[in-house]
Structure formats: C-alpha cells, structure tokens
N, C-alpha and C positions, 0 to 999 in steps of 0.2 A: 289433407285429401281424404275424403270419406267415401266408402263403398258399401253398397247394400250386401247383406249376407243372410241367407234364409235357411242355413243348415242347423242353426242353433235355436233353442226355445228359451225364453226368459223364465228363470225359476221363480220369479216373484209374481208376474201377471200372466204367464203362459203365452205371451205374444211371440210371433215369429218375425216380427218387424225389427230385425237386428241389422246393425251396420257395423263396419269395421273401420276404425280410424287408423290409417297407416302411420300418421305422424306420432301418435301416442301408443300405438300397438295395443288397442283396446277394442273389445266387442261390447257394444252399447245397445240397450233396448230403447227404441224410439218412443215407445208408449209411456214407460214409467221412468226412464233414464238410468236404470240399473246398469252398472258396469259388470258384465257377465264374466269377462276374462280380461286380464291386463298383463302388460309386459310380454306380449306374444313375440316370439322370435321369428323374424322373417327369413326363411331359408332360400328365398329366391335371390337372383343376382341383383347387385346394387347399382347397376348401370343400365342405361337405356340405349337402344340401337337405332341409329338414324340411317343405316346403310340401306341402299336399294338394290344391291347386287346379290342378295340372298345369302351372304356370308354371315350368318347369325352366330356361328361358332368361333368367330375370330378371337374373342376374349375368353373362350371356354377354358376352365381350369383343369378339366379332366383328361385331356389329351387323347391319344389314340388307344384303342383296345389292345389287349395282349394278343400277340401273334406268334405262331411257330415259325414264320418265315424269317425271323431274325434270331440270331443265336442267343441273345439275352431277352428275347420275347418283347423287345421294345421298351424295356424299363430304364435303360441307361439315359442319363442326361447328356446331351451333346452340346458342344461349344462351336460357334461359328467362327471361322478364321477371318471373316471379312468384318472386322471391327471398324467403327468410325472414331476418329480422334487423331491424336498425335502419332508420329511415327513410332514412338516408344510403346504406346498402347497397342498398336497394330502388331508390333513384334512380340509383345507379351502374349497377346491372344493367339497368335500363330503357334507359339511355343506350348501354350496350354492345350490347344487343339491337338498338336502332335503327341504330347504326353498322354492326353486322355485316350487317344486311339490306341496307344501302346498298352495302357493299363486295362482298357476295356476288354481286350481279347486275351484270355489266359492260355496257357499251353495246352490244356485239355480241350479248350473250345476251338482250337485252330482247325481240326478236321471238320467240325460242324460248320464253321464259317466257310471253309472251302467247298464243302458239299452243298450248302445253301446257295453259294454263288453260282455253281454249275446248274443247280436246280432251276434258279430264276432264268438263267440263260436258255436252258432247254425248253422250259415252259413257254417262254416268249417265242421261240422258234416254232413251237407246235401250236401257238395261239390258244392256250388253255385259259379258262376263267380263273378268278382269284380263289374260289372255294376249292377247286381241284389243287391249286398250288399249296393252299393251307394244309390240306390233308396229306399231300405228298411230303411237305416239310415235316409234318408230325411223324410220319413213318420213317423218313430219313434220319431224323434226330434220334429216335429210339434205336434204329439199326446201328448208327455210328457210336452210340454210347455203349453198346454191347459187343462191338467188333473193333479190333485194331487193324485198320486197313491202310493200304498205300494210296497215293494220289490217283493212280490209274483206276484202282478199284472204287475209289470214292466217286469218280465220274460215272462208273457203271451203276453204283448204288443210287445215285441221283436219278438216272434215267429209269431204273427199275422201280423206284419209289413213285415216279410219275405214272408208270404203267399200272401199278397197283391202285393208285388214286383214281385213275381213269376207269378201272374195273369197278371200284367202289361206287362211282357215280354213273356207271353204264354209258361211258363216253364211247363213241364209235371210232375207236382207234385200236390197232393191234400191235403186238410185239414186233412184227415184221415192219410195219410202217414207222414205228419209233426208231427201230434199229437203222433203217435206211435214211430217215431224215436226220438223225443225230450222228450217223457215222459209226455205229457199233455193229459188232457181229451178233447175230441172233443167239449164238451159243453163250457169249459173255453176258448178255442181258438175262438169259434164262438162268444162268448160274447165280447172278447177283440177286434175282428175284427169289430164288430158292434159299439163299443165305439170309435174306431179309425175313422171309417167312419163318425160318428156323429160329432166328434171334428175337423177332418181335412177337411172334405167336400168331394166334388166329386173327385174320383180317376178314371182315364181312365183304367178300367179293361177290358181286352180282353179275350173272351172265348177261351180256348185252343182247338186246332184241335185234333180230335181223333188220327190222324196219328202221332202226337208228342209223344203219349204214347206207340207207337209200339216198337221203339228201346230198351227201358229198359226192356220190357217184353221178347223180343227176346233174349237179353243178359242173363237174369236170367234163361231162359229155355234152353239155349244152342242150339238154332235153327239156321239154315243157312240163308244167305242173300236172297235166293230164297223165303223163307217163308215171310221174311220181305217185299219184293217187292210185293208179291201177297196180303199180308194183307193190304198194303197201297192202292193197286188198289181196293180191296174190300171196303175199307173205302171210297174211291172216289165214287164208284158206290152207296154205301149206302147214301151218302150225296146227290147225284143226285135224289135218290128216297125219300129224306126227312126222312130217317129212324133215323137220328141223332137229329131231333127236339124233345125237351122235354126229352131227355135221356142223361145220363151222358157220357161224351166222353171216359172215361177209360173203361166203360163196353162195349161199341161198339168196342174199340180197342182190348180188350181181346177176344171178340167173333170172330173178323176177324182173329186174330192170331190162334185161335183154329180151325177155318174152314180151313185156309191156311195150317196148319200143317197136317190136315187129307188129304187134296187134294194132297199134295206133299209127302205123305207117311213118314212124320216125326211126327207122332201123339203124342200129349200130352193129358192127361186127363183134364176134366174140373176142377177138384180139383187142379191139378198142375198149370194150368193157373190162376185160382182164387187166389191161394196162392202167386203167383209171383207179383200180383198187389194189394193185400190186399182188395179183394172184395169177395162176396159169389159166389158159383157155380150156385146158382139160377139166379143171374143176367146174367151170361154167357149163361145159358140155354135159358133165355127169348130172349136175343139179337141174339143168334144162330138161334132160331126159326124165328125171323123177317128176318134175312139174307137169310136163305134157302127158305123161302116162297116168298119174294119179288124179290130176284135176280135169282130165278129159278135155284138153285144149287142142284145138285144131289150128295148126300154124301153116300158112301157105307162104313158102319162101319164093 
C-alpha cells in the first residue's frame, strides 16, 4: 500500500513528489526513483478498528492516567474473579484475586484507603465534579501521610479536604452546608481544616464570588431567570460599592435574590430565602438594608 508524502524533498533531484510505501517502510521519490529513507519504524497501532460505537480505545495499551483518587494512583494490575473455564480455573482465579487484594494494600496505606473511600462517598452525596474530587484526594493524601489519625478523624479529614478543594475551585458551597449534608459538627470540620492546613502547608484558596451562590438559591426557590440576571447585576453593583468587603458572600447573594424577587413581582419571604441557603433571616435583613441604602433602591412591599 503506497501513500503520498510531501514533507520530504529528494536530495538527488529536489522533487517533493515523495511517496511512502507502508509494506517496505520506504520513502521513495516518484521522479527519479531514489529511496530517500528505508526501514522506517511504524509507531502507530498495528490493528484496524471496524467498530461503529465510538469505542476506539478498546485495544489501547496505555490504560488510564494516574489519579490521586486511588491509593496506588491506579498503577496496580487487577485480576478479575470472573474467569471462564473449568471449575478449577475459576477457583484458582478467585484465590489469586483475594491474594492480590491483600497484597495490594500495605499497612501504611490503610488510612489512605479508608480516607479515599469516605471522600468518594461524600463527594457523591454533594454532587461534586471529578476535578474537585481529584484535588480533594491530593490534599487528603498529603494530610494523612503527615498525621497519625483515628478513623473518626479520617472522616472529618475527608470532609475538610472536600471543603478546601471547593474553595480552590470557587465552588458555591460553605462549611455549614457540608457539615449539615454530611452529618458533621461545624467545630469538628473547622478543626480538621486547620490541621490539614498546618500539615500540608499553603493551599491556593480563592474566595468565592457572591454571584456563584445565586443559581442554587434560584433553583431551590423556583424563581425565573429574570430574577437570576437581576440578582447577579445587583451583586456586581454591590461589589463596586465595596459592600461585599468583610461580609459573607452567601449572605449578599441571598439578599440580592430577595430584592430582585420583590422588584420583579416574584416575591419570596426572608425566611424562605434564608432556609434555601442555610442562613438566618437576620443576615438577609442586614444585607438587604445595605443594598437598599447604598444602591438607592426603592422597594414597595
């Protein structure tokens, strides 16, 4: 099978009319017949794919990339206990599978395995994307390698690692929300976060923008996209007036949603808005006063 190739120039006649012969592994000039390069190694795959379901990596030799979400970073070879063949072969494969699982996890890796198991469970409950889980696993791995902790503390470390990863990616989730969803006390999560930061060192935590908290509040209250756009604009104006300095972003977001719902005649009470984001109605009342006073908003209740 012969293919045209135009990236070479013939050293004899200067022609660019070059072909590559896959069967011989040679670059040949079509004008003068000079073999420019021979015994070329083909680094491509030696099979052809006839599948139509898009699974082109079915025969891939490279496997999955390294990941912090597994204690061995995904490098261990695994055996399947479901072998085909005689009863003796099946029994042998089950024994190999069991032995491989025992050897795979060393004594020092057991805390990491336990922590990652809890981390995956909590991330699934919170509905977090894979990139947040990956960074949370990296933080947890470093923290457990430098701390000798009990099982109860490992659970708190897993939840605190998720909190720090969410802060790294500016995810709209707070310590209070994580504590309530996962069944931790805020105090235990705060202490776990503090210990992780002391052992791991500096983590590039970014302060979430108040507008990132608006979509979840809008969804829980069943408000329209018009309210969401107006709330985001009010948040932008509030930041220009430096009303967000020294104040929690979720409180400001909730107040802008409350004001926008009133202005667009889709009113929700302060208690309803507060309940949707797990804060007190007093916080909304205070932020509401700041918005109305500094942005010169006239609200008719």
